[in-house]
C-alpha positions in Angstrom: -2.0 -9.1 -12.7 -1.5 -10.2 -9.1 -2.0 -8.2 -6.0 1.6 -7.2 -5.7 1.6 -5.6 -9.1 -1.7 -3.8 -8.4 -0.3 -2.5 -5.1 2.9 -1.4 -6.8 0.8 0.6 -9.3 -1.4 2.0 -6.5 1.7 3.4 -4.6 3.2 4.6 -7.9 6.5 2.7 -7.4 8.4 1.1 -10.2 9.3 -2.6 -10.0 13.0 -1.5 -9.5 12.0 0.7 -6.5 9.7 -2.1 -5.1 12.6 -4.5 -5.5 15.0 -2.3 -3.6 12.4 -1.8 -0.7 12.2 -5.7 -0.5 15.9 -6.4 -1.0 15.3 -8.3 -4.3 16.9 -8.1 -7.7 15.0 -6.5 -10.6 14.7 -10.0 -12.2 13.1 -11.5 -9.1 10.6 -8.7 -8.4 9.7 -8.7 -12.0 8.9 -12.4 -11.9 6.8 -12.0 -8.8 4.9 -9.1 -10.2 4.2 -11.1 -13.5 3.6 -14.6 -12.1 3.2 -14.4 -8.4 4.2 -17.2 -6.1 2.2 -20.1 -4.8 4.6 -20.8 -2.0 6.3 -17.5 -0.8 9.0 -18.0 1.7 8.7 -16.5 5.3 11.6 -14.2 4.7 9.9 -12.5 1.8 6.5 -12.2 3.7 8.3 -10.6 6.6 10.2 -8.2 4.4 7.0 -7.2 2.8 5.3 -6.6 6.1 8.1 -4.3 7.2 8.7 -2.5 3.9 5.1 -2.1 2.7 3.3 -1.9 6.1 1.0 -4.8 5.3 -0.1 -7.7 7.4 1.3 -11.3 6.6 -2.1 -12.3 5.3 -2.1 -9.3 2.9 1.4 -10.1 1.8 0.5 -13.7 1.0 -2.6 -12.7 -0.8 -0.6 -10.1 -2.9 1.8 -12.9 -3.9 -0.8 -15.4 -5.1 -1.0 -15.8 -8.8 -4.0 -14.1 -10.2 -5.9 -17.3 -10.9 -5.1 -18.7 -7.5 -6.6 -15.8 -5.4 -8.8 -16.4 -2.4 -8.4 -16.8 1.3 -5.2 -18.1 2.8 -5.6 -21.3 4.7 
């Protein structure tokens, strides 16, 4: 489970609701919650900052695959 999936569960949102907040299809948000993304695009990071009230660094860390966690360079 990556940080995005943990965050989603913490706020009690479904994947569908989270996808709507981020302007993403259910399939795309589902993939992000399951696998994460090693190279998230700037647009997604900015949408996460606005919709979830997190910093860019937090957004990137949420998207990292579980086994790739750690500090952002």
